[in-house]
N, C-alpha and C positions, 0 to 999 in steps of 0.2 A: 320762585315764590315758595314760602314755607308751607308744608302740608298741614292740614288741620290736626292730624293725629300727632304731629310733632310740636304743635303750638304750646306755648307756656301755660301751665295750669293757672286758673284765676285765683287759686289759693296759694298763699305765701307762708313761708316759715313753718312748714308742717311739723318740724321737730319741736316746736314750742307748744303745739296743741296737746290738750289732754286726750286720753284714749276716747272719752265720750265725744269730744269735739271731732276727732278723726272719724269715728264711726258715723256720727250725724252728717258730716260733710260728704263722706263717701256715699252714704245712703241717699242723700239729696241728689247727688250726681247720677246714681244708678236709676233713680226714678225717671230720668229723662230718656232712658234707653228705649223702653217700649213705645214711647211716642215717636221716636226717630224711626223705629221699625215700622210703625203704622204708616208713616209717610212714604215708606219704600214699598208698600204692598202693591202698588201699580207696576212696579218692576219685578217683584217676586212672583206675581201671578203668571206672567207668560213663561218664566223659567220653570215654575212648577208644572205648568200645563205641558211644556215640551218634554219634561222628564217623564211625566205620567204616560204620555203618548209613546215615547220610545220604549219604556218598560213594558207596556202592553204588547209591543211588537217583539219582545224578547231582548231588548237592550239592557245595559247596565248603567249604573251611576258611579262616577269616580270623583273623589275629592283630592286635590293636590294643594299642599301648603307647606309652610316652614314655621318652626317654633310653635307658639300658641295656636296659630291658625291651623297648622298641620295636625296638631294634637286634637283640636276640636273636630276636624274632619274624621279622624280615626275613631274618636269617641262616638260620633253619630253613626258611622258605618258599623261599628262593632255592636251597637245596641239594636240594630234592625233584625238580625236573626232571632235573638231570644224574645224580642217584643212581638214580632209579627210572623215568626216561623218561616222566614224566607231563606234561601240558600246563602251561604257566607260570601259567595262571589257575586251577589246582586248589587250590593253597595260596598265600594272599596275605598278606603282612605289611604293616601300615600303622603309621606312626609319627607322633606329634604333631609338627607343624612341617613335615611332608612330606619330600621327598628330601633337602633341605639338612640336615635334622636327623640324617641317618644319620652324617654326619661332624662336624658342629658343633652345639653346643647352640643351640636357638632359644628366645629369651627368652619366657617365659610361655605357650609353646605348650601345655604340659600342663595349664594352668589353664582352657582352653576347655571349656565345657559343651555346645557345639553342633558342634564341628569333627569329632569322631569319626563322628557320623552322616553328616555331609556327605561325609567321606572314603569311608565305606562305600557311600553312595548312588551314587557314581560307578560302582560295580560292580553296581548293581541287586540288592543282597543281599536274599534273601527267605527264606521258611520252609524251603526245602530246605537252607539253609546252616547252618553252625555258626560262631559268633563267640566267640573266646577273648580275654578281657582279661588282659594281663600287667602286674602292678603289684606290686613287692616290698612296698611299704608298704600297698597296698590302699586308698590314699586319693587316687589321681590322678584329678582331675575328668574329664579327657579319656576315661579308661577307664571310670569309673563311669557317666557319662552316655551313653557309647556303648553299653554293655550295657543300660542302662535303656531307651534308644530301641529296641534290638533286642527286648527282652522285650515292650514295648508292641505290637510288630508280630508277635508269635508266632514270633520267630526264636530258635532254641536258643542258649543262652549258657553259657560256662564261664569260669573265671578261674584264674590261677596267681599266688598271693600268698604272702608269708612272714610275715604277721601273722594270727592267728586272730580270727575275728569281725569282719573289716574291712568297711568300707562296700562295697567292690567285690564281696564275696561275697554281699551282699544281692541283687544283680542278676545272679547267676550261677546258672543251673539246676544246674550241676555245678561247685561250687567246689573247688579244689585248694589246700590250705593246707600249705605246707612250712615248718615253723618251725625255722629254722636258728640262732636266737639272735642276740645282738649281734655286730656285725662287728668284725674285728681293729682296723680304723680306724673309729671310731664313725660310724655312719650311712652308710658307704661300701658301698652295696648292690650295687655292681658285683663285689663279692667273693663271699662265701658265698651270698648271695641270688641273685646272677646265675648262679653255678654250679648252684644248685638248679634255677632256671628252665630253664637249658640242658638239664639232665638230663631234666626232665619233658617238654620239647619234643621231645627225641630219642625218648623213649618213645612219645609220642602219635603223632607223624608216622610213625615207623618201623612201629609196630603197625598203623596204618591202611594203609600201603602194602603190608604183608604180607597183610593181609586182602583187599586189592584184587587180590592175585595178582601183585604186582610183584616178588616174590622167589621163586625156585625152589630148593628145598632151603635152602641158606644163601647163595645167590649173587644178585648184582644183575644179573639177566639182561636187564634193560631199560635199563641205564645208557647214557648218551650217550657215544659214542666220540670225545671231544673233545680227546684228546691221546695221545701215544705210550704213556704209562704205562697208560692205560685200554684201548687197543688190545691191548697185551701181556697185560693181565689177562684181557681177553675171550678172547683166543686160548688162553690156558692153561686157562680154564674149558672151552672146547670140547675141548681135548686130553684133559682128564681125563674129561669126560662122554661123549665119543664115541670115545675111543681113536684119535685122529688124531695125526699128526706136527705139529710146530709150524707149519711153512710152509703145510700144507694147512688147518689150523685158522684161521690168520690170513687166508688167502685167502677162505675161506668167510665169515668174520666181516665182512671189508670188502665182500664181494659183497652180503651180505644186510643189513648195517647195524646188527645187534644180535645179542647172544648168543642170545636167544630165537628170533629168526627164522632164524638159522643152524642152531640145533639142530633146529628143526622141519623145515627144508628137507633137512638131511642125513638125518634119521630117515626121511623119506618115500622117499628114494632106494632 
C-alpha cells in the first residue's frame, strides 16, 4: 500500500503555474498543517508528559532522524540552551550521517540498521532518557532500528511521523502521527510534513522547559544574553517586573548574568 507521504499531489502541471498560483496553492496546503497537528494533540500530550517527568528526574531528551527530519531535531535541540538557559547536553539531536549530513545529503546513511544505536551509545543513553525518532514516512531504517534498540534496553521511545500505522510507530512507546496528506510537490516531505514536525517539536520542548521552571509568567528568564537584542529584551523584562528605569535594569542584568538572577537579587534588596 502506498504511503500517504508518497501519494501523488492533487495539483498537476506545476511547471505551467504562475509564481502567484504556486504561492497561493502552497499556502493553501500549509494552512491544513496546524489542523492536522491539533488532531494529534491526544498523542502529543502523553509523550510530552513522559519527557517532562524524565527530565525532572535528571533524564535527557534525544532526537534521531535522517535528512530533513534529522535537521529539524538538531534545530530544536540547538535552540534550547540559548532560549531556556539549559545545559547543551539536556536536549540532543542526532542525524544519520553525522555532522556532515546537516548541510549535505550523505548517501545511504539513513539505510543503516546499526548506526543510530552507535550514535546514541556515545552519550551513554539509558532508561532515564527519552529518545524520539523523527521520520515523515515512518520507514527510515536508521530511526526504526534506533528505537528498536532503545526499547530492547528499557529506554522510553516516541516518534513523530506523518503516516498512520508506520513501522517506526511499532517501536515507539508514544507514537505521534500527524497526517498532513500528499505534498504539493509529490513526496517532498520538507514541505507540509516538515512543517508539522517542527510544530510538534516546538510543543514538546517548550512544554518540557516550562514544566522544568525555565519560564516565569510568559518570559524566558533564563535565556542566554548572547547579543545586544537579548540584553535589551532582558532589561525590558526587568523594567516591567521590578519598576526599574532602563539603565538600572540593564546594569542589574549584566551584573547578575540572567533575568532570573537579577530579579532574585533585586527582590532581596
